[in-house]
C-alpha positions as CSV (number, residue, x, y, z in Angstrom):
1,M,-0.3,-0.4,-0.2
2,E,1.3,3.5,-0.4
3,Q,2.6,5.5,2.1
4,R,3.1,8.5,2.9
5,N,4.4,11.5,5.1
6,L,2.4,11.5,8.6
7,G,3.4,15.3,8.8
8,T,6.4,16.4,11.1
9,T,6.7,12.6,12.4
10,A,9.4,11.6,10.7
11,R,6.8,8.6,10.0
12,S,5.6,7.0,7.1
13,V,2.1,5.8,7.2
14,S,-0.2,3.9,4.7
15,T,-3.0,5.7,3.1
16,V,-5.4,3.6,4.3
17,G,-5.3,3.0,8.4
18,L,-7.6,2.1,10.6
19,G,-9.4,3.3,13.0
20,T,-10.0,1.8,16.4
21,W,-13.0,3.0,18.5
22,Q,-15.3,-0.5,17.4
23,L,-12.7,-2.0,19.0
24,G,-13.1,-0.4,22.3
25,A,-17.1,0.2,22.6
26,D,-19.9,2.7,21.6
27,W,-20.9,0.4,18.4
28,G,-22.3,-2.9,20.4
29,D,-20.2,-5.6,21.4
30,V,-17.1,-6.4,20.3
31,D,-15.2,-9.5,20.7
32,P,-12.1,-9.8,21.7
33,N,-10.4,-12.8,19.9
34,D,-13.0,-10.9,16.8
35,A,-10.5,-7.7,17.4
36,R,-7.5,-8.9,17.2
37,A,-8.8,-11.2,14.1
38,I,-9.3,-7.3,12.6
39,L,-6.3,-6.0,13.9
40,H,-4.4,-9.2,11.8
41,A,-5.9,-8.8,8.5
42,A,-5.4,-4.9,8.7
43,V,-1.7,-5.4,8.9
44,D,-2.0,-8.3,6.2
45,S,-3.7,-5.6,3.7
46,G,-0.8,-3.5,4.6
47,I,-2.3,-0.6,6.8
48,T,0.8,0.5,9.0
49,F,-0.7,2.7,11.0
50,F,-3.6,2.3,14.3
51,D,-5.5,5.3,15.4
52,T,-6.8,5.0,18.9
53,A,-7.9,7.0,22.5
54,D,-7.4,5.8,25.8
55,V,-11.3,6.0,26.6
56,Y,-11.9,4.3,23.6
57,G,-13.6,0.8,26.0
58,D,-12.1,3.1,28.7
59,G,-8.9,1.5,27.4
60,R,-9.8,-1.7,26.4
61,S,-9.0,-0.3,22.5
62,E,-5.2,0.8,23.5
63,Q,-4.7,-2.9,25.5
64,T,-6.0,-4.7,23.0
65,I,-3.4,-2.9,20.2
66,G,-0.7,-3.4,23.1
67,A,-1.2,-7.1,23.3
68,F,-1.6,-7.3,19.6
69,L,2.1,-5.2,19.3
70,A,3.3,-7.3,21.2
71,D,2.3,-11.2,20.4
72,N,3.7,-9.7,16.8
73,P,7.0,-8.2,17.6
74,G,8.9,-6.5,14.9
75,L,5.9,-4.9,12.9
76,D,6.0,-1.5,11.8
77,I,3.0,-0.2,13.0
78,T,2.6,3.4,13.6
79,V,0.2,4.2,16.2
80,A,-1.6,7.2,17.8
81,T,-3.5,7.8,20.4
82,K,-6.0,10.0,22.2
83,M,-5.8,11.9,25.7
84,G,-8.4,14.6,27.6
85,R,-12.0,12.9,27.4
86,R,-12.0,11.0,30.9
87,V,-12.4,14.5,32.9
88,E,-14.8,16.9,33.0
89,Q,-14.6,18.7,29.3
90,R,-12.9,21.9,30.7
91,P,-9.9,24.0,29.3
92,E,-8.4,23.8,33.5
93,N,-8.2,20.4,33.2
94,Y,-5.5,20.2,30.0
95,T,-2.3,20.7,32.5
96,L,0.7,19.1,32.2
97,A,-0.5,17.7,36.0
98,N,-3.0,15.5,34.0
99,F,-1.1,15.1,30.8
100,R,1.4,12.5,33.2
101,Q,-1.8,11.0,34.0
102,W,-3.0,10.0,30.9
103,I,0.0,9.4,29.2
104,D,1.5,6.8,31.7
105,R,-2.0,5.0,31.8
106,S,-1.7,4.9,28.0
107,R,2.0,3.6,27.9
108,T,0.6,1.1,30.3
109,N,-1.9,0.0,27.8
110,L,-0.1,0.0,24.9
111,G,3.1,-2.0,26.5
112,V,5.4,1.0,25.0
113,D,7.3,3.5,26.8
114,T,7.6,6.7,24.7
115,L,4.1,6.7,22.4
116,D,4.4,7.3,19.1
117,L,1.2,9.8,18.9
118,V,-0.7,11.8,21.1
119,Q,-3.6,14.2,20.3
120,L,-5.4,16.1,21.8
121,H,-9.2,14.6,21.4
122,C,-11.9,17.1,21.0
123,P,-11.1,19.4,23.9
124,P,-12.8,22.6,24.8
125,S,-12.1,25.1,21.9
126,S,-10.0,27.4,24.1
127,V,-7.6,25.0,24.7
128,Y,-6.9,25.1,20.8
129,S,-5.3,28.7,21.7
130,D,-3.3,27.4,25.0
131,A,0.5,28.2,25.4
132,E,0.7,26.7,28.8
133,V,-1.1,23.7,27.0
134,Y,1.8,23.7,24.0
135,D,4.4,23.9,26.2
136,A,2.9,21.1,28.3
137,L,3.2,18.8,25.2
138,D,6.5,20.2,24.7
139,T,8.1,19.1,27.8
140,L,6.3,15.2,27.9
141,V,8.1,15.5,23.7
142,S,11.6,16.4,25.6
143,E,11.5,14.1,28.6
144,G,11.2,11.0,26.2
145,A,7.3,10.5,26.9
146,I,5.8,11.1,23.5
147,R,7.5,11.3,20.4
148,N,5.0,13.9,18.8
149,Y,1.8,14.9,19.4
150,G,-1.6,16.7,16.9
151,V,-4.8,17.7,17.7
152,S,-8.8,16.1,17.1
153,V,-10.6,18.8,16.3
154,E,-14.7,19.1,15.3
155,R,-14.8,22.6,13.5
156,T,-12.3,23.9,11.2
157,D,-11.5,27.5,13.4
158,E,-10.2,25.2,15.9
159,A,-7.7,23.6,13.4
160,L,-6.5,26.7,12.3
161,A,-6.8,28.1,15.6
162,A,-4.3,25.2,16.7
163,L,-2.2,25.5,12.9
164,K,-0.7,29.0,15.1
165,H,0.5,27.4,18.0
166,G,3.0,25.1,19.4
167,N,4.8,22.2,17.0
168,I,2.0,20.3,16.1
169,A,2.7,17.2,13.8
170,T,-0.8,16.4,12.9
171,I,-4.7,17.0,12.7
172,Q,-7.2,14.7,12.7
173,I,-9.9,16.2,11.4
174,I,-14.0,15.1,10.2
175,L,-13.8,14.8,5.9
176,N,-15.8,12.9,4.0
177,A,-18.4,13.1,0.7
178,F,-20.8,14.6,3.9
179,R,-18.4,17.1,5.0
180,L,-16.8,18.9,2.6
181,K,-15.7,21.9,4.6
182,P,-11.7,20.7,6.2
183,L,-11.2,21.4,2.2
184,D,-11.1,25.0,2.2
185,E,-8.7,26.4,4.3
186,V,-7.7,23.5,6.6
187,L,-6.2,21.4,4.3
188,P,-4.3,24.3,2.3
189,A,-2.9,25.2,5.7
190,A,-1.8,22.4,6.5
191,K,-0.3,21.5,4.1
192,E,1.9,24.7,3.7
193,A,2.7,23.9,7.2
194,G,4.1,20.4,6.7
195,V,1.0,19.1,9.4
196,G,0.0,15.9,8.7
197,I,-4.1,15.5,7.8
198,I,-5.5,12.4,9.4
199,V,-9.6,11.9,7.9
200,R,-12.1,10.2,10.4
201,V,-15.2,9.2,10.4
202,P,-14.8,8.7,6.7
203,L,-17.9,6.9,5.9
204,A,-20.0,9.0,8.0
205,S,-20.3,6.1,10.6
206,G,-21.6,4.1,7.4
207,L,-24.1,5.9,5.7
208,L,-21.3,5.9,3.2
209,S,-21.1,2.4,2.9
210,G,-24.4,1.6,1.2
211,K,-25.8,-1.0,3.7
212,Y,-28.1,0.8,5.2
213,S,-32.0,1.6,4.8
214,K,-34.8,3.3,6.2
215,D,-35.3,0.4,8.4
216,T,-32.0,0.1,9.5
217,T,-31.6,-0.3,13.7
218,F,-28.5,0.2,15.8
219,A,-27.6,-1.2,19.6
220,E,-28.8,0.7,22.5
221,N,-25.1,0.9,23.3
222,D,-24.5,1.9,19.8
223,H,-23.6,5.6,19.5
224,R,-25.5,6.0,15.9
225,N,-28.6,5.0,18.3
226,Y,-27.8,7.1,21.6
227,N,-26.2,9.8,20.5
228,I,-28.5,10.9,17.4
229,S,-29.3,14.0,18.5
230,G,-25.5,14.7,20.4
231,S,-26.8,14.3,23.8
232,A,-23.5,12.0,24.7
233,F,-21.1,14.4,22.5
234,D,-20.5,16.1,19.4
235,V,-23.3,15.0,17.0
236,G,-21.1,16.0,14.3
237,E,-19.3,12.0,15.2
238,T,-22.1,10.5,14.4
239,F,-23.1,10.5,11.1
240,S,-21.3,13.6,10.3
241,G,-23.7,15.0,11.4
242,V,-26.3,14.5,8.7
243,E,-30.1,13.3,8.9
244,F,-29.8,10.0,8.6
245,N,-32.7,9.4,5.9
246,T,-31.7,13.1,4.4
247,G,-28.3,10.5,3.6
248,L,-29.5,7.6,2.7
249,T,-30.6,10.3,-0.3
250,A,-27.6,11.4,-1.0
251,V,-26.3,8.2,-0.7
252,K,-28.6,6.6,-3.4
253,E,-26.9,9.8,-5.5
254,F,-23.2,8.9,-4.5
255,E,-24.2,5.5,-6.0
256,G,-24.8,6.3,-9.3
257,L,-20.7,8.2,-9.2
258,I,-18.8,5.5,-9.2
259,P,-17.5,2.8,-11.6
260,A,-18.0,-0.6,-11.6
261,G,-15.9,-3.1,-9.6
262,V,-15.9,-0.4,-6.5
263,T,-17.7,-1.1,-3.9
264,T,-19.7,2.6,-2.3
265,A,-17.0,2.3,0.8
266,Q,-14.3,1.7,-1.3
267,A,-15.0,4.9,-3.3
268,A,-15.6,7.4,-0.6
269,I,-12.4,5.9,1.1
270,A,-10.5,6.2,-2.5
271,W,-12.6,9.8,-3.4
272,I,-11.1,11.7,0.4
273,M,-7.3,10.0,-0.7
274,A,-7.6,12.0,-3.6
275,Q,-8.1,15.3,-1.9
276,D,-4.3,17.5,-1.9
277,G,-3.1,17.3,1.7
278,V,-3.9,13.9,3.3
279,S,-1.6,11.7,4.9
280,T,-4.2,8.9,5.9
281,V,-7.5,8.1,6.2
282,I,-9.0,6.0,9.2
283,P,-11.8,4.2,8.7
284,G,-13.1,1.7,11.8
285,A,-14.3,-2.1,10.9
286,R,-16.3,-4.3,13.2
287,T,-15.3,-7.6,11.0
288,V,-12.4,-8.6,9.4
289,E,-14.3,-8.7,5.9
290,Q,-14.5,-5.4,6.4
291,A,-11.0,-4.5,7.3
292,R,-9.4,-5.9,4.1
293,A,-12.2,-4.1,2.0
294,N,-11.4,-1.1,3.4
295,A,-7.7,-1.3,2.6
296,A,-8.8,-2.9,-0.5
297,A,-9.7,1.1,-1.3
298,A,-6.1,1.9,-1.5
299,N,-6.0,0.1,-4.8
300,T,-8.9,1.7,-6.9
301,G,-6.5,3.9,-8.3
302,D,-8.2,7.4,-9.7
303,L,-12.5,7.7,-10.2
304,G,-12.5,10.8,-11.8
305,A,-13.7,14.5,-11.6
306,R,-16.9,13.1,-12.7
307,L,-16.8,11.4,-8.5
308,N,-15.8,14.6,-7.4
309,D,-17.7,16.5,-9.5
310,G,-20.6,14.9,-8.1
311,V,-19.8,14.7,-4.5
312,R,-19.4,18.7,-4.8
313,A,-22.5,19.0,-6.1
314,I,-24.3,16.3,-3.9
315,Y,-23.4,18.7,-0.9
316,D,-24.6,22.0,-2.2
317,R,-27.6,20.4,-2.6
318,H,-28.2,18.2,0.4
319,F,-25.9,19.0,3.4
320,R,-24.0,22.8,2.8
321,A,-27.0,24.9,4.1
322,T,-26.7,22.6,7.5
323,I,-23.6,21.5,7.5
324,H,-20.8,24.0,6.3
325,P,-21.3,26.7,9.2
326,R,-21.9,24.4,11.7
327,W,-18.8,23.0,11.8
């Protein structure tokens, strides 16, 4: 699989990575054996980048990855984790003392002395402009607890604020065929600064898999059920903030743009990979088959101007008025 530079980390990673929120919680129950099999399938398919967080399953996702790497020494895998959601979301909680505590827990979970990449996990907006936060992160780099740091954001203005401060290596942001705003300013600014772009929610929580219908239901402990109105966390993390039935209509239009032999999910991932400035795309997977199919998106090649023009037309028709101003 093609490898791209991951911002200023001095690491190259696969263009398709693996998001591991699903291996922890919030998507229904995941069997530990299935989780390990998904990691194996991802690596066998050429994936060299895992993204996790300390709150995914209260550490289960990190622990699963740590055990997998311990059982498979010598793999060249870059692991990015996230921190900051274990406490009440107040700016004053983003301190060096708390960072040390969270990072030590993640190092234990992952079984490493130094974390490859730590990202602030969608903190309050003011944190992205707090110089003391970046000083604390620089301290942790100098002490060898982390190699690099980045930010994960909900909104484009947060990404642009972070680019003005600190030695950030990466920005993680939601970008997909139903969420185009990052293309306007964030990707160009990040590219100019040499900062990597990690794209999450590439399939809009599965909408862009093309497998859902108006009769689809989700488990009670699946965020696509309990967070549908944004009561647990930012609603933009669930279906990209898109109203479900509107999303189904848009997916049908998207499917009409896809060449033969390419699945809906693969086309959605490949379209993101083709955007200038993207380092890696991190779809999740609930099954081995999904992990392999997502990785295969890296082999679809250029899907042409018709798809790109069509995505923009669909966005303008269905989402620009509601999605663009909010995120």
